[in-house]
C-alpha positions in Angstrom: -19.5 -14.9 3.5 -18.1 -13.4 7.0 -15.0 -15.7 6.5 -14.6 -14.6 2.9 -14.7 -10.8 3.8 -12.1 -11.3 6.5 -9.4 -11.7 3.9 -9.9 -8.0 3.1 -9.9 -7.0 7.0 -6.6 -8.8 8.2 -5.1 -5.3 9.1 -6.2 -4.7 12.7 -4.6 -2.8 15.6 -1.5 -1.8 13.5 -0.7 -5.6 12.8 -2.0 -8.1 10.5 -3.3 -11.5 11.1 -1.0 -14.5 10.2 1.8 -12.3 9.6 2.7 -11.4 13.0 6.2 -10.8 14.8 5.9 -14.0 17.0 5.3 -16.0 14.0 7.8 -14.5 11.3 10.4 -12.9 13.1 13.0 -15.4 12.2 15.1 -14.9 9.0 14.2 -18.0 6.9 16.1 -17.2 3.6 15.0 -15.5 0.4 11.3 -15.2 -0.6 9.3 -13.4 -3.1 6.3 -11.2 -2.8 4.2 -9.4 -5.2 3.8 -5.7 -5.5 0.6 -4.5 -7.6 -0.3 -0.9 -7.9 -3.5 1.3 -8.6 -6.2 -1.2 -10.0 -8.3 2.1 -9.4 -11.6 0.6 -11.0 -13.5 3.2 -13.0 -10.2 5.4 -14.3 -9.9 3.9 -17.6 -13.2 5.2 -19.0 -13.2 8.4 -17.1 -9.6 9.0 -18.6 -10.6 8.3 -22.4 -13.8 10.8 -21.7 -11.2 13.4 -20.0 -13.5 13.5 -17.0 -11.1 12.0 -14.3 -12.5 13.9 -11.4 -15.7 11.9 -12.2 -16.2 8.4 -10.5 -16.3 6.6 -13.8 -19.6 4.7 -14.4 -18.0 1.5 -16.2 -15.0 -0.5 -14.7 -15.4 -3.7 -16.3 -12.1 -3.5 -18.2 -10.2 -3.1 -14.5 -12.0 -5.9 -13.3 -10.8 -8.2 -16.1 -7.2 -7.1 -15.6 -7.3 -7.8 -11.9 -8.7 -11.1 -12.6 -5.9 -11.9 -14.9 -3.2 -10.7 -12.5 -4.8 -12.9 -9.8 -4.6 -15.9 -12.1 -1.0 -15.2 -13.1 0.1 -14.6 -9.4 -1.9 -18.0 -8.6 0.4 -20.0 -11.2 3.5 -18.4 -9.5 6.1 -20.8 -8.2 7.5 -20.4 -5.7 4.3 -19.1 -3.9 4.7 -15.2 -3.2 4.6 -14.8 0.6 2.1 -11.9 0.0 0.7 -9.5 -2.4 0.5 -6.0 -1.6 -1.7 -3.4 -3.4 -0.2 0.1 -3.1 -3.6 2.0 -3.1 -6.1 4.0 -5.2 -8.0 0.4 -5.0 -10.8 2.2 -6.6 -11.4 5.4 -8.6 -14.4 6.8 -7.0 -13.6 9.2 -4.2 -15.2 8.9 -1.0 -18.8 9.9 -1.0 -19.2 10.0 -4.9 -21.2 7.6 -6.9 -19.9 4.2 -8.0 -17.8 4.0 -5.0 -19.8 1.2 -3.3 -19.9 -0.8 -6.5 -16.3 -0.4 -7.3 -15.2 -1.7 -4.1 -17.7 -4.7 -4.1 -16.3 -5.6 -7.8 -12.8 -5.2 -6.6 -13.3 -7.6 -3.8 -15.0 -10.3 -6.1 -12.1 -10.0 -8.4 -9.7 -10.6 -5.8 -11.4 -13.5 -4.0 -9.9 -15.7 -6.5 -6.5 -15.3 -4.9 -5.1 -18.4 -3.7 -5.9 -18.5 0.3 -2.1 -19.3 1.0 -1.1 -15.5 -0.7 -2.3 -12.9 2.0 -3.4 -9.6 0.4 -2.2 -6.5 1.8 -3.9 -3.1 1.2 -2.3 0.3 1.1 -4.5 3.1 1.1 -4.2 6.0 -1.7 -5.6 9.4 -2.4 -8.5 8.1 -4.3 -9.5 5.7 -1.4 -9.1 8.4 1.5 -9.6 11.7 -0.8 -6.7 14.1 -1.5 -7.6 15.4 1.9 -8.5 13.1 4.1 -10.9 13.4 7.2 -11.6 11.1 10.3 -14.8 10.0 8.3 -12.9 9.0 5.2 -10.1 7.2 7.1 -12.7 5.4 9.1 -14.8 4.4 5.9 -11.5 3.0 4.4 -10.5 0.8 7.6 -14.2 -0.6 7.7 -13.8 -1.7 4.0 -10.0 -2.7 3.7 -8.4 -2.7 7.3 -6.0 -0.4 9.0 -4.7 2.4 7.0 -1.1 2.1 8.7 0.2 -1.0 10.1 3.2 -3.5 10.4 3.6 -7.2 9.5 6.3 -9.8 9.3 7.7 -12.1 6.8 10.5 -14.6 7.3 12.6 -12.2 9.7 11.8 -9.1 7.4 9.7 -6.3 8.9 7.1 -4.6 6.4 5.6 -1.0 7.3 2.5 0.2 5.6 1.9 3.8 5.5 -1.0 6.3 5.0 1.0 8.7 2.6 -2.2 11.1 2.5 -1.5 11.8 6.0 2.0 13.0 5.1 0.5 14.9 1.9 -2.2 17.0 3.6 -3.4 16.0 7.0 -5.2 19.4 7.4 -8.4 17.9 8.3 -7.0 15.2 10.4 -4.1 16.3 12.4 -4.7 14.2 15.4 -4.6 11.3 12.7 -1.1 12.2 11.4 0.4 12.8 14.7 -0.7 9.3 15.6 0.8 7.8 12.6 4.1 9.6 13.1 4.5 8.5 16.7 3.8 5.1 15.6 6.3 5.1 12.9 9.0 6.5 15.3 8.4 3.8 17.7 8.5 1.2 14.7 11.8 2.2 13.4 13.5 3.0 16.8 12.8 -0.5 17.9 13.8 -2.0 14.7 17.1 -0.2 14.6 18.0 -1.3 18.1 19.0 -5.0 19.0 19.6 -7.2 22.0 20.3 -10.9 22.8 16.8 -11.9 23.0 15.4 -9.5 20.1 17.7 -9.1 17.2 17.1 -6.6 14.5 14.8 -7.5 11.4 16.9 -8.9 8.3 15.5 -6.0 6.2 12.7 -3.2 6.7 10.3 -2.7 3.8 8.1 0.3 3.5 4.8 0.6 1.6 2.9 3.6 0.9 0.9 5.1 -2.1 2.7 8.7 -2.9 6.4 8.3 -3.6 8.8 10.5 -1.7 10.3 11.7 -5.4 9.8 10.5 -8.8 13.4 11.1 -10.1 15.4 13.2 -7.8 15.2 13.5 -3.9 15.6 17.6 -4.6 13.2 17.9 -7.2 10.2 20.4 -6.9 6.9 19.6 -5.0 4.3 18.0 -7.3 1.1 16.4 -6.9 2.7 13.0 -7.5 5.3 13.0 -4.9 5.7 14.2 -1.2 6.6 17.8 -0.4 10.5 18.5 0.0 10.2 19.2 3.9 8.3 16.1 4.4 10.3 14.0 1.9 13.5 15.0 3.7 12.3 14.1 7.1 11.2 10.7 5.9 14.2 9.8 4.0 16.6 10.7 7.2 14.3 8.3 9.0 14.5 5.7 6.5 17.9 5.8 5.9 18.7 4.6 9.4 17.5 1.2 8.8 14.9 0.8 5.6 16.0 -1.5 2.9 13.5 -0.7 0.3 10.5 2.1 0.0 8.1 1.2 -2.6 5.0 3.3 -3.6 3.0 4.0 -6.9 0.4 6.7 -7.5 2.4 8.1 -10.9 1.1 6.2 -13.6 4.6 6.3 -15.8 6.7 6.4 -12.5 10.1 4.5 -13.5 10.9 1.5 -11.1 14.0 2.2 -8.9 15.6 -0.9 -7.5 17.4 0.8 -4.7 16.5 2.5 -1.4 13.6 4.8 -1.5 12.0 4.1 -4.9 8.9 4.2 -6.8 7.1 1.6 -8.9 5.2 2.3 -12.3 1.2 2.1 -11.6 -0.7 1.4 -14.7 -4.0 -0.3 -14.2 -3.0 -3.2 -12.0 1.0 -3.0 -12.3 2.5 -6.3 -11.5 6.1 -6.7 -9.8 7.9 -9.4 -8.2 10.5 -8.6 -5.5 13.0 -10.9 -3.7 14.8 -10.8 -0.4 
């Protein structure tokens, strides 16, 4: 049981077990990965009943969709190097009924993933709360690993961010500052190079809330980041980031260029190549 649980806790100390810089810094050519978004166990019934603020007391449909996704991913050739789930893993907010059961059943559904395909988890607003606190972040990390971290795959640097700290960190400003400092250090190091430490071939950023849905100058909304935050991040990402990918909005169009969003309906499946 402990060994099986470890597949959900590979993100520790802001890195990822098995996908470290030492092991994966060298560019080895194109590869594929899977981005899945918002399994959000419990949402479907809650949506039908018009009670999305509730946790949803049934989630068999979402479990079945997750299992189907796992089966489809396992059949893919060539094998994806990893599968990233971009937040809202469950629908029940921290401290609400059904949370524990939804997390347990999601893990059970994901355990069928081929062991050669690491599972990378991104925190969403339903995982941390719309206004996260030190307690809700700690709870998430105990269940799914670090809320922000980096990992390497075949010469590509991947950054996983906690977008709730960009959206509303009023209850945990110290955590926001820690992520900001870490992110700046990651981008600064990645944009410099030397004979002994070349730049990564690409930099990918994964988070839950997209910077914007359709236009960088669109108005602030529940489904995007505020203009000032958005612009600051875009300026930082433009230095080196090849792809910024998110979810959060169920009808979001897919954008195949810099700074894009991915549709998130149930467990949405997407494969990208680099």
